[in-house]
C-alpha positions in Angstrom: 104.0 -2.0 198.6 104.7 -2.2 194.8 102.8 0.3 192.7 100.9 -1.2 189.7 102.8 -0.7 186.4 101.0 1.1 183.6 102.1 1.2 180.0 101.2 4.4 178.2 101.1 3.9 174.4 101.4 6.9 172.1 102.3 8.8 175.2 103.3 12.1 173.7 104.7 14.5 176.4 102.9 12.8 179.2 99.5 14.4 180.0 97.8 11.1 180.6 100.9 9.7 182.2 101.0 12.4 184.9 97.3 11.7 185.7 97.9 8.0 186.1 101.0 8.7 188.2 98.9 10.9 190.5 96.4 8.1 190.8 99.1 5.7 192.0 100.6 4.0 189.0 104.3 3.6 188.0 104.1 4.7 184.4 106.2 3.8 181.3 105.7 5.7 178.1 106.1 4.7 174.5 106.1 6.9 171.5 107.6 6.7 168.0 108.8 10.3 168.4 111.4 11.3 170.9 109.6 13.0 173.9 112.3 14.9 175.9 109.6 16.4 178.2 108.0 13.1 179.2 108.3 13.0 183.0 108.7 9.2 183.6 110.5 6.2 182.1 110.3 6.5 178.3 111.0 4.3 175.3 111.2 5.6 171.8 109.5 2.8 169.8 106.6 1.9 167.7 103.5 1.8 170.0 101.7 -0.5 167.5 104.3 -3.3 168.1 105.8 -2.6 171.5 105.6 -5.6 173.8 102.6 -5.5 176.2 103.8 -8.1 178.7 104.8 -7.2 182.2 102.3 -4.4 182.9 99.3 -4.4 185.2 97.3 -2.0 183.0 97.6 -0.2 179.6 96.5 3.2 178.4 96.6 4.0 174.6 96.0 7.3 172.8 96.3 6.4 169.1 96.6 9.4 166.7 93.3 11.3 166.4 93.8 13.2 163.2 91.8 10.9 161.0 88.9 10.9 163.4 88.5 14.6 163.8 84.9 15.9 163.1 86.1 19.4 162.2 84.9 20.4 158.8 88.3 21.7 158.0 90.0 18.4 158.8 91.1 16.4 155.8 89.4 13.0 156.2 91.9 10.1 156.1 94.7 12.5 155.2 96.9 11.6 158.1 97.1 7.9 157.3 97.0 6.7 160.9 93.3 6.0 161.4 93.9 2.3 161.3 95.9 2.5 164.5 92.7 2.8 166.7 91.2 -0.5 165.6 94.6 -2.1 165.5 95.4 -1.1 169.0 92.1 -2.4 170.3 92.8 -5.8 168.7 96.1 -6.0 170.4 94.7 -5.0 173.8 91.8 -7.5 173.5 94.3 -10.3 172.9 96.1 -9.8 176.3 94.8 -9.9 179.9 95.6 -6.6 181.5 92.8 -4.0 181.8 93.0 -1.1 179.4 91.8 2.3 178.4 91.7 3.8 174.9 91.4 7.5 174.4 90.4 9.5 171.4 88.4 12.5 170.1 84.7 12.8 169.5 83.8 11.1 166.3 86.3 8.2 166.6 85.0 4.7 165.9 84.9 3.4 169.4 82.5 2.5 172.2 82.2 5.5 174.4 82.2 4.3 178.0 83.2 7.7 179.3 83.1 11.3 178.1 85.3 13.8 179.9 85.6 17.6 179.5 87.5 20.3 181.4 84.3 21.7 183.0 83.9 18.5 184.9 87.1 19.1 186.8 87.1 22.8 187.3 89.8 23.4 184.7 89.4 27.1 183.9 88.0 28.0 180.4 88.8 24.5 179.0 86.4 22.9 176.5 88.2 19.7 175.5 85.9 16.7 175.2 87.6 13.3 175.0 86.2 9.8 174.7 87.4 6.7 176.5 86.7 3.0 175.9 87.6 0.6 178.7 88.2 -3.2 178.8 85.6 -3.5 181.6 82.9 -1.5 179.8 83.1 1.0 182.6 79.8 2.9 182.2 80.2 6.4 183.6 77.5 9.0 184.1 78.9 12.6 184.2 76.9 15.8 184.2 76.6 17.4 180.7 79.2 20.0 179.6 78.5 23.5 180.9 80.6 26.4 179.8 79.2 29.7 180.9 82.6 31.4 180.7 84.7 32.1 177.6 86.4 28.9 176.5 89.5 27.6 174.7 90.1 24.2 173.2 94.0 24.1 173.1 94.3 23.3 169.4 96.3 24.5 166.4 100.0 24.9 165.8 100.4 28.2 167.7 98.2 29.6 170.4 94.9 28.6 169.1 92.7 29.0 166.1 90.4 31.8 164.8 87.5 29.9 166.5 89.4 29.8 169.8 90.1 33.5 169.4 86.3 34.1 168.9 85.3 31.9 171.8 87.9 33.1 174.3 87.8 36.7 173.3 91.5 37.1 172.6 94.5 35.0 171.5 95.4 32.7 174.5 98.9 32.9 175.9 101.0 30.0 177.0 100.0 30.7 180.7 96.3 30.5 179.7 96.9 27.1 178.2 98.9 25.9 181.1 96.2 26.9 183.6 93.5 25.4 181.4 95.2 22.0 181.0 96.8 21.8 184.4 100.2 21.3 182.7 103.4 23.2 183.2 106.1 21.1 181.6 105.1 21.0 177.9 105.6 23.2 174.9 102.4 24.7 173.4 102.5 22.2 170.5 102.9 19.3 172.9 99.8 20.6 174.9 97.7 20.5 171.7 98.3 16.7 171.6 97.7 16.0 175.3 94.8 15.3 177.6 94.7 17.1 180.9 96.2 15.0 183.8 92.9 15.4 185.7 91.1 13.2 183.1 93.7 10.3 183.5 93.8 10.7 187.3 90.0 10.2 187.4 90.2 7.2 185.1 93.3 5.8 186.9 91.3 5.6 190.1 88.6 3.6 188.2 91.3 1.4 186.8 92.7 0.7 190.3 89.2 -0.3 191.3 89.1 -2.7 188.4 92.5 -4.2 189.3 91.3 -4.7 192.9 88.1 -6.3 191.6 90.0 -8.7 189.3 92.5 -9.6 192.0 89.6 -10.5 194.4 87.8 -12.6 191.8 
């Protein structure tokens, strides 16, 4: 039986892709930067113009830098904020079901909020928002982090805030355990979502594909 094909736009090194693969999709990734660690079929191309035809479902993670709520973040300094709305317009103009992922504070409808504590990922506080084509309302328990936490951010192994929250500078092995990722560099992990998030969403996406096929 043919696996449904999923297009992963702005794929990075494949955190979301691995989750969708585990859920049962055949994944193709697209990113403007070369991604040598991406574990599936990959195309180095502009995700804002890459053809969308021929796929059963689409995931998109437009750049988040212009949507960060951190007080230290330079608002609109990255110059990629337009890609979120632009990607949504492209996805609305085609027929395949889709998921858009971004950070808290992004201008999007929040159908689903996911964090590491919901999946038993050790010490991970990493909330991400998801908008879906089917308005897939999802009710998850609130975040609960009684243990020291890390957020997997920065350009090295964390930030001063992460040091304060986690109690020490995290090591690569700490980040790998927290994210459920063992094939990326530390910098690649800072731009990824844990595969557990996408595996969960992928199962909802398969349900949507089944529902549409039966309609």
